[in-house]
C-alpha positions as CSV (number, residue, x, y, z in Angstrom):
1,X,-0.5,7.4,16.4
2,X,-0.5,3.4,16.1
3,X,1.8,1.6,13.7
4,X,1.6,-2.1,13.5
5,X,4.0,-3.6,11.2
6,X,3.5,-7.2,9.6
7,X,6.4,-8.8,8.3
8,X,6.0,-11.3,5.6
9,X,9.6,-12.4,4.2
10,X,11.0,-9.3,2.7
11,X,7.8,-7.1,2.3
12,X,6.3,-5.2,5.2
13,X,2.8,-3.7,5.5
14,X,2.3,-1.0,7.9
15,X,-1.0,-0.2,9.1
16,X,-1.4,3.1,10.2
17,X,-4.8,4.5,12.4
18,X,-5.5,7.6,13.6
19,X,-4.8,11.6,12.4
20,X,-1.7,12.1,10.3
21,X,-0.9,15.8,11.0
22,X,2.1,17.7,12.5
23,X,1.9,16.6,15.8
24,X,2.0,13.2,14.5
25,X,4.1,13.1,11.8
26,X,7.5,13.3,13.5
27,X,6.5,10.4,15.5
28,X,5.3,8.3,12.7
29,X,8.4,8.6,10.5
30,X,10.5,7.3,13.4
31,X,8.6,4.6,13.8
32,X,8.6,4.1,10.1
33,X,12.2,4.5,9.7
34,X,12.8,2.3,13.1
35,X,11.1,-0.7,11.3
36,X,12.4,-0.3,7.4
37,X,15.7,-0.2,8.8
38,X,15.1,-3.0,11.1
39,X,13.7,-5.1,8.2
40,X,15.5,-4.1,5.4
41,X,12.4,-5.0,3.2
42,X,12.2,-4.9,-0.7
43,X,8.3,-3.7,-0.5
44,X,6.8,-1.8,2.1
45,X,3.0,-1.2,1.9
46,X,1.7,1.7,3.7
47,X,-1.9,0.8,4.8
48,X,-3.9,4.0,5.2
49,X,-7.3,2.0,6.0
50,X,-7.4,3.4,9.5
51,X,-6.4,7.0,9.0
52,X,-8.9,9.3,9.9
53,X,-7.3,12.7,9.1
54,X,-4.0,13.9,6.6
55,X,-2.4,17.3,6.5
56,X,0.3,18.2,4.4
57,X,2.3,16.3,7.2
58,X,0.9,12.8,5.8
59,X,2.7,14.3,2.4
60,X,6.3,14.2,4.3
61,X,5.8,10.7,6.1
62,X,4.8,9.2,2.7
63,X,7.8,10.5,0.5
64,X,10.1,10.3,3.6
65,X,9.1,6.1,3.5
66,X,9.3,6.3,-0.5
67,X,12.8,8.3,-0.4
68,X,14.3,5.2,2.1
69,X,13.2,2.5,0.2
70,X,14.6,3.7,-2.8
71,X,17.7,3.9,-1.1
72,X,17.4,0.3,-0.3
73,X,16.6,-0.4,-3.6
74,X,12.9,-1.3,-3.2
75,X,9.3,-0.2,-3.6
76,X,6.6,1.2,-2.2
77,X,2.9,0.9,-2.4
78,X,0.0,2.7,-0.4
79,X,-2.9,0.8,0.3
80,X,-6.7,1.4,1.2
81,X,-6.1,5.4,1.3
82,X,-9.3,7.1,2.7
83,X,-10.8,9.9,0.0
84,X,-9.8,12.9,2.2
85,X,-6.1,11.5,2.7
86,X,-6.3,10.7,-0.9
87,X,-7.2,14.1,-1.9
88,X,-4.3,15.4,0.0
89,X,-1.9,13.2,-1.7
90,X,-2.8,13.8,-5.3
91,X,-2.9,17.3,-5.1
92,X,0.9,17.0,-4.3
93,X,1.3,14.4,-7.0
94,X,2.2,12.0,-5.0
95,X,-0.2,9.4,-7.0
96,X,2.4,9.8,-9.7
97,X,5.3,8.0,-7.7
98,X,3.3,5.5,-5.8
99,X,0.8,3.4,-6.6
100,X,-2.7,3.8,-4.8
101,X,-3.6,-0.2,-4.1
102,X,-6.8,-1.6,-2.9
103,X,-6.3,-4.6,-0.2
């Protein structure tokens, strides 16, 4: 599960690609946690444009990142959410917590 992060000042954009399922979720959570802890950003944008599939494990990835950003006093948004992933996230009510933005 590739993750590439772009840091601009106190903002980090993490671009995720591939499948976010139970096999990839643990690795993805750990990598995002490392990136956030290293950068200590005020804003985190999770760019899901390269995600080809997401199951309920993706909800855990998003919510853990959101929780960490709240602990840091920062904010988080989702960007370029593919239709299938949006359906999973909306079914769980994640869209009530985080904005879904276009690029």
